[in-house]
All heavy atoms as a GROMACS GRO file, in nm:
protein
  519
    1MET      N    1   0.082  -0.124   0.001
    1MET     CA    2   0.000   0.003  -0.001
    1MET      C    3   0.088   0.127  -0.004
    1MET      O    4   0.050   0.226  -0.062
    1MET     CB    5  -0.093  -0.002   0.121
    1MET     CG    6  -0.201   0.099   0.116
    1MET     SD    7  -0.311   0.067  -0.015
    1MET     CE    8  -0.431   0.186   0.012
    2ASP      N    9   0.201   0.123   0.068
    2ASP     CA   10   0.289   0.239   0.070
    2ASP      C   11   0.353   0.272  -0.067
    2ASP      O   12   0.371   0.386  -0.096
    2ASP     CB   13   0.404   0.218   0.174
    2ASP     CG   14   0.350   0.218   0.315
    2ASP    OD1   15   0.249   0.290   0.335
    2ASP    OD2   16   0.410   0.148   0.399
    3ASN      N   17   0.380   0.166  -0.145
    3ASN     CA   18   0.435   0.189  -0.277
    3ASN      C   19   0.334   0.257  -0.369
    3ASN      O   20   0.370   0.336  -0.448
    3ASN     CB   21   0.477   0.056  -0.340
    3ASN     CG   22   0.598   0.000  -0.270
    3ASN    OD1   23   0.676   0.075  -0.204
    3ASN    ND2   24   0.617  -0.127  -0.279
    4ILE      N   25   0.201   0.228  -0.352
    4ILE     CA   26   0.104   0.283  -0.441
    4ILE      C   27   0.089   0.435  -0.404
    4ILE      O   28   0.083   0.524  -0.494
    4ILE     CB   29  -0.035   0.217  -0.418
    4ILE    CG1   30  -0.027   0.069  -0.476
    4ILE    CG2   31  -0.148   0.291  -0.488
    4ILE    CD1   32  -0.148  -0.014  -0.449
    5ASN      N   33   0.094   0.468  -0.270
    5ASN     CA   34   0.086   0.606  -0.236
    5ASN      C   35   0.204   0.689  -0.272
    5ASN      O   36   0.198   0.799  -0.323
    5ASN     CB   37   0.065   0.617  -0.082
    5ASN     CG   38  -0.072   0.564  -0.038
    5ASN    OD1   39  -0.164   0.565  -0.119
    5ASN    ND2   40  -0.077   0.522   0.083
    6PHE      N   41   0.323   0.624  -0.264
    6PHE     CA   42   0.449   0.693  -0.307
    6PHE      C   43   0.449   0.713  -0.455
    6PHE      O   44   0.484   0.824  -0.507
    6PHE     CB   45   0.570   0.615  -0.265
    6PHE     CG   46   0.701   0.678  -0.312
    6PHE    CD1   47   0.750   0.791  -0.248
    6PHE    CD2   48   0.770   0.618  -0.418
    6PHE    CE1   49   0.869   0.843  -0.293
    6PHE    CE2   50   0.888   0.675  -0.465
    6PHE     CZ   51   0.939   0.792  -0.396
    7GLY      N   52   0.408   0.614  -0.528
    7GLY     CA   53   0.405   0.626  -0.679
    7GLY      C   54   0.298   0.728  -0.725
    7GLY      O   55   0.330   0.806  -0.815
    8THR      N   56   0.188   0.730  -0.658
    8THR     CA   57   0.089   0.834  -0.692
    8THR      C   58   0.137   0.976  -0.663
    8THR      O   59   0.119   1.071  -0.743
    8THR     CB   60  -0.042   0.808  -0.617
    8THR    OG1   61  -0.086   0.676  -0.643
    8THR    CG2   62  -0.151   0.905  -0.650
    9GLY      N   63   0.196   0.993  -0.547
    9GLY     CA   64   0.249   1.120  -0.512
    9GLY      C   65   0.360   1.164  -0.607
    9GLY      O   66   0.369   1.282  -0.645
   10LEU      N   67   0.450   1.076  -0.642
   10LEU     CA   68   0.555   1.105  -0.738
   10LEU      C   69   0.498   1.145  -0.873
   10LEU      O   70   0.544   1.240  -0.937
   10LEU     CB   71   0.650   0.986  -0.753
   10LEU     CG   72   0.775   1.005  -0.831
   10LEU    CD1   73   0.866   1.114  -0.770
   10LEU    CD2   74   0.852   0.876  -0.843
   11PHE      N   75   0.399   1.066  -0.923
   11PHE     CA   76   0.336   1.100  -1.051
   11PHE      C   77   0.271   1.237  -1.041
   11PHE      O   78   0.288   1.319  -1.136
   11PHE     CB   79   0.231   0.993  -1.079
   11PHE     CG   80   0.151   1.025  -1.202
   11PHE    CD1   81   0.209   1.003  -1.327
   11PHE    CD2   82   0.020   1.067  -1.196
   11PHE    CE1   83   0.138   1.028  -1.443
   11PHE    CE2   84  -0.053   1.098  -1.310
   11PHE     CZ   85   0.006   1.075  -1.434
   12LEU      N   86   0.200   1.271  -0.936
   12LEU     CA   87   0.130   1.401  -0.927
   12LEU      C   88   0.233   1.512  -0.923
   12LEU      O   89   0.210   1.617  -0.979
   12LEU     CB   90   0.043   1.404  -0.804
   12LEU     CG   91  -0.086   1.313  -0.815
   12LEU    CD1   92  -0.161   1.320  -0.686
   12LEU    CD2   93  -0.169   1.360  -0.926
   13LEU      N   94   0.341   1.492  -0.849
   13LEU     CA   95   0.446   1.591  -0.846
   13LEU      C   96   0.508   1.615  -0.979
   13LEU      O   97   0.529   1.726  -1.022
   13LEU     CB   98   0.556   1.546  -0.741
   13LEU     CG   99   0.674   1.642  -0.731
   13LEU    CD1  100   0.629   1.774  -0.666
   13LEU    CD2  101   0.785   1.578  -0.651
   14LEU      N  102   0.537   1.511  -1.054
   14LEU     CA  103   0.594   1.519  -1.182
   14LEU      C  104   0.498   1.589  -1.279
   14LEU      O  105   0.539   1.679  -1.354
   14LEU     CB  106   0.629   1.381  -1.238
   14LEU     CG  107   0.702   1.372  -1.374
   14LEU    CD1  108   0.832   1.440  -1.365
   14LEU    CD2  109   0.714   1.228  -1.414
   15MET      N  110   0.370   1.557  -1.274
   15MET     CA  111   0.275   1.620  -1.362
   15MET      C  112   0.257   1.770  -1.322
   15MET      O  113   0.239   1.855  -1.413
   15MET     CB  114   0.140   1.556  -1.352
   15MET     CG  115   0.134   1.420  -1.420
   15MET     SD  116   0.152   1.436  -1.597
   15MET     CE  117   0.312   1.351  -1.615
   16GLY      N  118   0.270   1.802  -1.195
   16GLY     CA  119   0.261   1.940  -1.153
   16GLY      C  120   0.374   2.023  -1.202
   16GLY      O  121   0.365   2.136  -1.251
   17VAL      N  122   0.494   1.963  -1.196
   17VAL     CA  123   0.613   2.038  -1.246
   17VAL      C  124   0.611   2.057  -1.396
   17VAL      O  125   0.637   2.164  -1.443
   17VAL     CB  126   0.742   1.959  -1.205
   17VAL    CG1  127   0.867   2.015  -1.274
   17VAL    CG2  128   0.766   1.965  -1.054
   18ILE      N  129   0.574   1.952  -1.471
   18ILE     CA  130   0.564   1.966  -1.616
   18ILE      C  131   0.455   2.063  -1.656
   18ILE      O  132   0.474   2.145  -1.739
   18ILE     CB  133   0.535   1.825  -1.680
   18ILE    CG1  134   0.664   1.742  -1.668
   18ILE    CG2  135   0.501   1.837  -1.823
   18ILE    CD1  136   0.645   1.596  -1.704
   19GLY      N  137   0.339   2.058  -1.580
   19GLY     CA  138   0.233   2.153  -1.614
   19GLY      C  139   0.271   2.300  -1.587
   19GLY      O  140   0.240   2.391  -1.661
   20TYR      N  141   0.346   2.315  -1.474
   20TYR     CA  142   0.390   2.449  -1.440
   20TYR      C  143   0.490   2.501  -1.546
   20TYR      O  144   0.482   2.620  -1.591
   20TYR     CB  145   0.456   2.449  -1.304
   20TYR     CG  146   0.505   2.582  -1.259
   20TYR    CD1  147   0.416   2.677  -1.211
   20TYR    CD2  148   0.639   2.616  -1.264
   20TYR    CE1  149   0.460   2.802  -1.165
   20TYR    CE2  150   0.684   2.739  -1.224
   20TYR     CZ  151   0.594   2.828  -1.176
   20TYR     OH  152   0.638   2.951  -1.138
   21MET      N  153   0.573   2.415  -1.595
   21MET     CA  154   0.678   2.457  -1.694
   21MET      C  155   0.609   2.498  -1.824
   21MET      O  156   0.657   2.590  -1.897
   21MET     CB  157   0.777   2.344  -1.718
   21MET     CG  158   0.870   2.327  -1.604
   21MET     SD  159   0.989   2.190  -1.623
   21MET     CE  160   0.990   2.148  -1.791
   22PHE      N  161   0.495   2.433  -1.862
   22PHE     CA  162   0.431   2.463  -1.985
   22PHE      C  163   0.326   2.570  -1.972
   22PHE      O  164   0.316   2.656  -2.057
   22PHE     CB  165   0.376   2.337  -2.047
   22PHE     CG  166   0.471   2.248  -2.112
   22PHE    CD1  167   0.505   2.125  -2.054
   22PHE    CD2  168   0.539   2.285  -2.224
   22PHE    CE1  169   0.596   2.041  -2.105
   22PHE    CE2  170   0.637   2.202  -2.281
   22PHE     CZ  171   0.665   2.082  -2.223
   23LEU      N  172   0.244   2.566  -1.867
   23LEU     CA  173   0.131   2.656  -1.861
   23LEU      C  174   0.165   2.795  -1.811
   23LEU      O  175   0.103   2.893  -1.849
   23LEU     CB  176   0.025   2.592  -1.767
   23LEU     CG  177  -0.039   2.464  -1.821
   23LEU    CD1  178  -0.137   2.409  -1.723
   23LEU    CD2  179  -0.102   2.487  -1.961
   24TYR      N  180   0.266   2.806  -1.725
   24TYR     CA  181   0.303   2.937  -1.674
   24TYR      C  182   0.347   3.038  -1.782
   24TYR      O  183   0.297   3.149  -1.787
   24TYR     CB  184   0.409   2.915  -1.565
   24TYR     CG  185   0.437   3.037  -1.480
   24TYR    CD1  186   0.339   3.084  -1.391
   24TYR    CD2  187   0.558   3.107  -1.496
   24TYR    CE1  188   0.369   3.196  -1.313
   24TYR    CE2  189   0.579   3.219  -1.418
   24TYR     CZ  190   0.488   3.260  -1.327
   24TYR     OH  191   0.509   3.375  -1.246
   25PRO      N  192   0.445   2.999  -1.868
   25PRO     CA  193   0.485   3.094  -1.972
   25PRO      C  194   0.372   3.124  -2.074
   25PRO      O  195   0.360   3.235  -2.119
   25PRO     CB  196   0.598   3.024  -2.045
   25PRO     CG  197   0.648   2.925  -1.949
   25PRO     CD  198   0.529   2.881  -1.865
   26ILE      N  199   0.291   3.026  -2.099
   26ILE     CA  200   0.180   3.049  -2.193
   26ILE      C  201   0.076   3.145  -2.133
   26ILE      O  202   0.026   3.232  -2.197
   26ILE     CB  203   0.114   2.910  -2.233
   26ILE    CG1  204   0.209   2.834  -2.322
   26ILE    CG2  205  -0.019   2.933  -2.303
   26ILE    CD1  206   0.160   2.693  -2.355
   27GLY      N  207   0.051   3.131  -2.005
   27GLY     CA  208  -0.040   3.221  -1.933
   27GLY      C  209   0.015   3.361  -1.937
   27GLY      O  210  -0.062   3.455  -1.957
   28HIS      N  211   0.142   3.385  -1.916
   28HIS     CA  212   0.199   3.513  -1.914
   28HIS      C  213   0.189   3.571  -2.058
   28HIS      O  214   0.159   3.692  -2.070
   28HIS     CB  215   0.348   3.510  -1.871
   28HIS     CG  216   0.360   3.521  -1.728
   28HIS    ND1  217   0.416   3.630  -1.663
   28HIS    CD2  218   0.321   3.438  -1.630
   28HIS    CE1  219   0.418   3.607  -1.532
   28HIS    NE2  220   0.358   3.488  -1.505
   29GLY      N  221   0.223   3.498  -2.160
   29GLY     CA  222   0.209   3.547  -2.292
   29GLY      C  223   0.066   3.578  -2.334
   29GLY      O  224   0.041   3.674  -2.408
   30MET      N  225  -0.027   3.499  -2.284
   30MET     CA  226  -0.168   3.528  -2.310
   30MET      C  227  -0.210   3.660  -2.248
   30MET      O  228  -0.287   3.734  -2.307
   30MET     CB  229  -0.256   3.415  -2.263
   30MET     CG  230  -0.256   3.296  -2.351
   30MET     SD  231  -0.368   3.165  -2.293
   30MET     CE  232  -0.527   3.239  -2.323
   31MET      N  233  -0.166   3.683  -2.127
   31MET     CA  234  -0.203   3.812  -2.063
   31MET      C  235  -0.153   3.934  -2.141
   31MET      O  236  -0.223   4.031  -2.160
   31MET     CB  237  -0.147   3.821  -1.917
   31MET     CG  238  -0.220   3.723  -1.827
   31MET     SD  239  -0.173   3.739  -1.650
   31MET     CE  240  -0.007   3.783  -1.652
   32ILE      N  241  -0.030   3.923  -2.193
   32ILE     CA  242   0.026   4.032  -2.268
   32ILE      C  243  -0.050   4.044  -2.406
   32ILE      O  244  -0.084   4.154  -2.447
   32ILE     CB  245   0.176   4.010  -2.293
   32ILE    CG1  246   0.247   4.020  -2.161
   32ILE    CG2  247   0.230   4.107  -2.396
   32ILE    CD1  248   0.391   3.962  -2.169
   33ALA      N  249  -0.071   3.935  -2.470
   33ALA     CA  250  -0.138   3.941  -2.602
   33ALA      C  251  -0.289   3.981  -2.585
   33ALA      O  252  -0.342   4.045  -2.672
   33ALA     CB  253  -0.130   3.811  -2.676
   34TYR      N  254  -0.352   3.938  -2.479
   34TYR     CA  255  -0.491   3.975  -2.462
   34TYR      C  256  -0.511   4.122  -2.441
   34TYR      O  257  -0.612   4.179  -2.488
   34TYR     CB  258  -0.550   3.892  -2.339
   34TYR     CG  259  -0.698   3.917  -2.327
   34TYR    CD1  260  -0.789   3.848  -2.404
   34TYR    CD2  261  -0.747   4.004  -2.235
   34TYR    CE1  262  -0.921   3.865  -2.390
   34TYR    CE2  263  -0.884   4.028  -2.220
   34TYR     CZ  264  -0.970   3.955  -2.298
   34TYR     OH  265  -1.105   3.972  -2.287
   35SER      N  266  -0.417   4.186  -2.371
   35SER     CA  267  -0.435   4.330  -2.350
   35SER      C  268  -0.432   4.405  -2.484
   35SER      O  269  -0.484   4.515  -2.495
   35SER     CB  270  -0.321   4.380  -2.255
   35SER     OG  271  -0.196   4.368  -2.320
   36GLU      N  272  -0.365   4.345  -2.588
   36GLU     CA  273  -0.360   4.413  -2.716
   36GLU      C  274  -0.471   4.382  -2.808
   36GLU      O  275  -0.527   4.464  -2.871
   36GLU     CB  276  -0.225   4.380  -2.783
   36GLU     CG  277  -0.199   4.450  -2.915
   36GLU     CD  278  -0.067   4.411  -2.976
   36GLU    OE1  279   0.019   4.364  -2.905
   36GLU    OE2  280  -0.053   4.428  -3.096
   37HIS      N  281  -0.506   4.251  -2.809
   37HIS     CA  282  -0.605   4.202  -2.909
   37HIS      C  283  -0.744   4.184  -2.855
   37HIS      O  284  -0.839   4.170  -2.936
   37HIS     CB  285  -0.554   4.073  -2.973
   37HIS     CG  286  -0.430   4.087  -3.040
   37HIS    ND1  287  -0.422   4.151  -3.168
   37HIS    CD2  288  -0.304   4.046  -3.017
   37HIS    CE1  289  -0.294   4.152  -3.210
   37HIS    NE2  290  -0.219   4.086  -3.112
   38LYS      N  291  -0.763   4.171  -2.727
   38LYS     CA  292  -0.895   4.151  -2.664
   38LYS      C  293  -0.972   4.023  -2.711
   38LYS      O  294  -1.091   4.023  -2.719
   38LYS     CB  295  -0.985   4.270  -2.681
   38LYS     CG  296  -0.932   4.404  -2.627
   38LYS     CD  297  -0.917   4.399  -2.480
   38LYS     CE  298  -0.870   4.538  -2.435
   38LYS     NZ  299  -0.789   4.542  -2.323
   39SER      N  300  -0.891   3.925  -2.746
   39SER     CA  301  -0.948   3.796  -2.786
   39SER      C  302  -0.871   3.686  -2.718
   39SER      O  303  -0.748   3.674  -2.736
   39SER     CB  304  -0.940   3.784  -2.937
   39SER     OG  305  -0.970   3.651  -2.980
   40GLY      N  306  -0.936   3.591  -2.650
   40GLY     CA  307  -0.872   3.487  -2.582
   40GLY      C  308  -0.808   3.382  -2.674
   40GLY      O  309  -0.697   3.336  -2.652
   41VAL      N  310  -0.872   3.353  -2.785
   41VAL     CA  311  -0.816   3.253  -2.879
   41VAL      C  312  -0.700   3.312  -2.949
   41VAL      O  313  -0.599   3.239  -2.960
   41VAL     CB  314  -0.932   3.212  -2.985
   41VAL    CG1  315  -0.874   3.127  -3.089
   41VAL    CG2  316  -1.047   3.144  -2.907
   42LYS      N  317  -0.705   3.432  -2.993
   42LYS     CA  318  -0.587   3.494  -3.056
   42LYS      C  319  -0.472   3.506  -2.960
   42LYS      O  320  -0.362   3.486  -3.000
   42LYS     CB  321  -0.634   3.633  -3.112
   42LYS     CG  322  -0.534   3.686  -3.208
   42LYS     CD  323  -0.596   3.808  -3.282
   42LYS     CE  324  -0.513   3.839  -3.404
   42LYS     NZ  325  -0.566   3.943  -3.485
   43ALA      N  326  -0.501   3.544  -2.834
   43ALA     CA  327  -0.398   3.552  -2.735
   43ALA      C  328  -0.334   3.416  -2.714
   43ALA      O  329  -0.208   3.410  -2.701
   43ALA     CB  330  -0.458   3.607  -2.603
   44PHE      N  331  -0.412   3.307  -2.703
   44PHE     CA  332  -0.351   3.172  -2.688
   44PHE      C  333  -0.265   3.142  -2.806
   44PHE      O  334  -0.155   3.082  -2.793
   44PHE     CB  335  -0.460   3.066  -2.672
   44PHE     CG  336  -0.409   2.933  -2.658
   44PHE    CD1  337  -0.349   2.888  -2.536
   44PHE    CD2  338  -0.409   2.842  -2.762
   44PHE    CE1  339  -0.298   2.760  -2.524
   44PHE    CE2  340  -0.359   2.718  -2.754
   44PHE     CZ  341  -0.299   2.673  -2.632
   45ASN      N  342  -0.313   3.165  -2.929
   45ASN     CA  343  -0.228   3.135  -3.047
   45ASN      C  344  -0.098   3.212  -3.044
   45ASN      O  345   0.007   3.157  -3.079
   45ASN     CB  346  -0.306   3.165  -3.177
   45ASN     CG  347  -0.416   3.066  -3.206
   45ASN    OD1  348  -0.411   2.954  -3.157
   45ASN    ND2  349  -0.524   3.109  -3.266
   46ILE      N  350  -0.102   3.339  -3.015
   46ILE     CA  351   0.023   3.415  -3.004
   46ILE      C  352   0.117   3.363  -2.898
   46ILE      O  353   0.234   3.348  -2.921
   46ILE     CB  354  -0.012   3.567  -2.984
   46ILE    CG1  355  -0.079   3.623  -3.106
   46ILE    CG2  356   0.112   3.642  -2.946
   46ILE    CD1  357  -0.130   3.763  -3.086
   47ALA      N  358   0.061   3.329  -2.779
   47ALA     CA  359   0.141   3.278  -2.672
   47ALA      C  360   0.205   3.146  -2.704
   47ALA      O  361   0.320   3.116  -2.667
   47ALA     CB  362   0.061   3.275  -2.541
   48TRP      N  363   0.128   3.061  -2.771
   48TRP     CA  364   0.174   2.926  -2.806
   48TRP      C  365   0.290   2.938  -2.909
   48TRP      O  366   0.386   2.865  -2.899
   48TRP     CB  367   0.061   2.838  -2.861
   48TRP     CG  368   0.107   2.702  -2.896
   48TRP    CD1  369   0.116   2.654  -3.020
   48TRP    CD2  370   0.144   2.602  -2.804
   48TRP    NE1  371   0.159   2.523  -3.016
   48TRP    CE2  372   0.178   2.485  -2.885
   48TRP    CE3  373   0.157   2.590  -2.670
   48TRP    CZ2  374   0.221   2.371  -2.832
   48TRP    CZ3  375   0.199   2.472  -2.614
   48TRP    CH2  376   0.227   2.363  -2.697
   49LYS      N  377   0.274   3.030  -3.003
   49LYS     CA  378   0.377   3.040  -3.106
   49LYS      C  379   0.507   3.103  -3.048
   49LYS      O  380   0.614   3.076  -3.101
   49LYS     CB  381   0.328   3.135  -3.222
   49LYS     CG  382   0.221   3.069  -3.303
   49LYS     CD  383   0.168   3.167  -3.407
   49LYS     CE  384   0.050   3.100  -3.482
   49LYS     NZ  385  -0.011   3.197  -3.573
   50ARG      N  386   0.494   3.181  -2.940
   50ARG     CA  387   0.612   3.250  -2.882
   50ARG      C  388   0.651   3.181  -2.747
   50ARG      O  389   0.714   3.246  -2.665
   50ARG     CB  390   0.584   3.394  -2.861
   50ARG     CG  391   0.565   3.464  -2.990
   50ARG     CD  392   0.538   3.603  -2.972
   50ARG     NE  393   0.508   3.670  -3.101
   50ARG     CZ  394   0.463   3.788  -3.114
   50ARG    NH1  395   0.435   3.860  -3.012
   50ARG    NH2  396   0.443   3.841  -3.236
   51TYR      N  397   0.617   3.054  -2.733
   51TYR     CA  398   0.647   2.982  -2.605
   51TYR      C  399   0.792   2.987  -2.566
   51TYR      O  400   0.827   3.021  -2.454
   51TYR     CB  401   0.592   2.841  -2.616
   51TYR     CG  402   0.635   2.756  -2.503
   51TYR    CD1  403   0.570   2.769  -2.376
   51TYR    CD2  404   0.736   2.665  -2.509
   51TYR    CE1  405   0.609   2.696  -2.266
   51TYR    CE2  406   0.775   2.593  -2.397
   51TYR     CZ  407   0.712   2.604  -2.281
   51TYR     OH  408   0.751   2.531  -2.176
   52PHE      N  409   0.876   2.953  -2.661
   52PHE     CA  410   1.020   2.943  -2.624
   52PHE      C  411   1.083   3.073  -2.600
   52PHE      O  412   1.166   3.093  -2.512
   52PHE     CB  413   1.096   2.871  -2.741
   52PHE     CG  414   1.056   2.723  -2.748
   52PHE    CD1  415   0.981   2.676  -2.852
   52PHE    CD2  416   1.091   2.634  -2.650
   52PHE    CE1  417   0.940   2.544  -2.859
   52PHE    CE2  418   1.061   2.504  -2.662
   52PHE     CZ  419   0.980   2.457  -2.758
   53THR      N  420   1.036   3.178  -2.667
   53THR     CA  421   1.087   3.316  -2.641
   53THR      C  422   1.044   3.359  -2.500
   53THR      O  423   1.125   3.416  -2.425
   53THR     CB  424   1.028   3.410  -2.750
   53THR    OG1  425   1.055   3.361  -2.872
   53THR    CG2  426   1.083   3.551  -2.731
   54ILE      N  427   0.919   3.331  -2.466
   54ILE     CA  428   0.875   3.371  -2.332
   54ILE      C  429   0.954   3.290  -2.228
   54ILE      O  430   0.987   3.352  -2.125
   54ILE     CB  431   0.721   3.345  -2.323
   54ILE    CG1  432   0.647   3.437  -2.419
   54ILE    CG2  433   0.672   3.368  -2.177
   54ILE    CD1  434   0.499   3.399  -2.440
   55THR      N  435   0.974   3.166  -2.249
   55THR     CA  436   1.040   3.079  -2.154
   55THR      C  437   1.185   3.127  -2.133
   55THR      O  438   1.229   3.136  -2.019
   55THR     CB  439   1.040   2.934  -2.198
   55THR    OG1  440   0.904   2.892  -2.221
   55THR    CG2  441   1.104   2.839  -2.099
   56ILE      N  442   1.253   3.161  -2.239
   56ILE     CA  443   1.393   3.206  -2.226
   56ILE      C  444   1.394   3.340  -2.158
   56ILE      O  445   1.484   3.367  -2.071
   56ILE     CB  446   1.458   3.217  -2.370
   56ILE    CG1  447   1.476   3.074  -2.421
   56ILE    CG2  448   1.584   3.282  -2.364
   56ILE    CD1  449   1.519   3.065  -2.575
   57ALA      N  450   1.305   3.427  -2.186
   57ALA     CA  451   1.304   3.558  -2.124
   57ALA      C  452   1.276   3.541  -1.972
   57ALA      O  453   1.339   3.609  -1.887
   57ALA     CB  454   1.192   3.647  -2.182
   58GLN      N  455   1.184   3.450  -1.931
   58GLN     CA  456   1.155   3.432  -1.792
   58GLN      C  457   1.273   3.374  -1.722
   58GLN      O  458   1.310   3.404  -1.607
   58GLN     CB  459   1.029   3.344  -1.770
   58GLN     CG  460   0.906   3.421  -1.802
   58GLN     CD  461   0.782   3.337  -1.772
   58GLN    OE1  462   0.791   3.217  -1.763
   58GLN    NE2  463   0.669   3.406  -1.764
   59ALA      N  464   1.343   3.282  -1.784
   59ALA     CA  465   1.458   3.211  -1.725
   59ALA      C  466   1.573   3.314  -1.701
   59ALA      O  467   1.638   3.317  -1.599
   59ALA     CB  468   1.505   3.093  -1.809
   60THR      N  469   1.589   3.399  -1.803
   60THR     CA  470   1.696   3.504  -1.794
   60THR      C  471   1.657   3.600  -1.680
   60THR      O  472   1.748   3.632  -1.602
   60THR     CB  473   1.707   3.576  -1.922
   60THR    OG1  474   1.732   3.485  -2.028
   60THR    CG2  475   1.817   3.681  -1.917
   61LEU      N  476   1.540   3.642  -1.673
   61LEU     CA  477   1.499   3.734  -1.565
   61LEU      C  478   1.510   3.671  -1.427
   61LEU      O  479   1.549   3.740  -1.331
   61LEU     CB  480   1.358   3.786  -1.586
   61LEU     CG  481   1.342   3.887  -1.704
   61LEU    CD1  482   1.198   3.920  -1.731
   61LEU    CD2  483   1.420   4.009  -1.681
   62SER      N  484   1.480   3.546  -1.417
   62SER     CA  485   1.491   3.476  -1.288
   62SER      C  486   1.634   3.466  -1.242
   62SER      O  487   1.666   3.476  -1.125
   62SER     CB  488   1.416   3.342  -1.287
   62SER     OG  489   1.493   3.251  -1.371
   63VAL      N  490   1.722   3.440  -1.332
   63VAL     CA  491   1.867   3.433  -1.302
   63VAL      C  492   1.923   3.574  -1.259
   63VAL      O  493   1.998   3.584  -1.163
   63VAL     CB  494   1.951   3.376  -1.416
   63VAL    CG1  495   2.098   3.392  -1.391
   63VAL    CG2  496   1.914   3.232  -1.438
   64ILE      N  497   1.879   3.677  -1.331
   64ILE     CA  498   1.920   3.810  -1.298
   64ILE      C  499   1.875   3.853  -1.164
   64ILE      O  500   1.950   3.914  -1.084
   64ILE     CB  501   1.878   3.907  -1.407
   64ILE    CG1  502   1.950   3.881  -1.539
   64ILE    CG2  503   1.898   4.053  -1.365
   64ILE    CD1  504   1.901   3.962  -1.659
   65THR      N  505   1.755   3.816  -1.125
   65THR     CA  506   1.696   3.866  -1.000
   65THR      C  507   1.759   3.788  -0.878
   65THR      O  508   1.755   3.844  -0.768
   65THR     CB  509   1.544   3.848  -0.991
   65THR    OG1  510   1.509   3.714  -1.016
   65THR    CG2  511   1.482   3.943  -1.096
   66ILE      N  512   1.813   3.672  -0.904
   66ILE     CA  513   1.876   3.594  -0.794
   66ILE      C  514   2.004   3.661  -0.761
   66ILE      O  515   2.046   3.691  -0.656
   66ILE     CB  516   1.900   3.448  -0.829
   66ILE    CG1  517   1.764   3.382  -0.841
   66ILE    CG2  518   1.984   3.384  -0.727
   66ILE    CD1  519   1.768   3.237  -0.888
   0.00000   0.00000   0.00000
């Protein structure tokens, strides 16, 4: 029973980390694009296309602030 709980916890932690890595930059990009275009679908498309640019910018800023 302990192995099932540990495996479930590890799986949820892994999915949380992966989800955070993908959804956080897309959410930031959507907020910026939405303020300009006022369309959620268009904002998502712009954020998805610029995912790697947003990710690199956030990583650079996080290193600079440390």
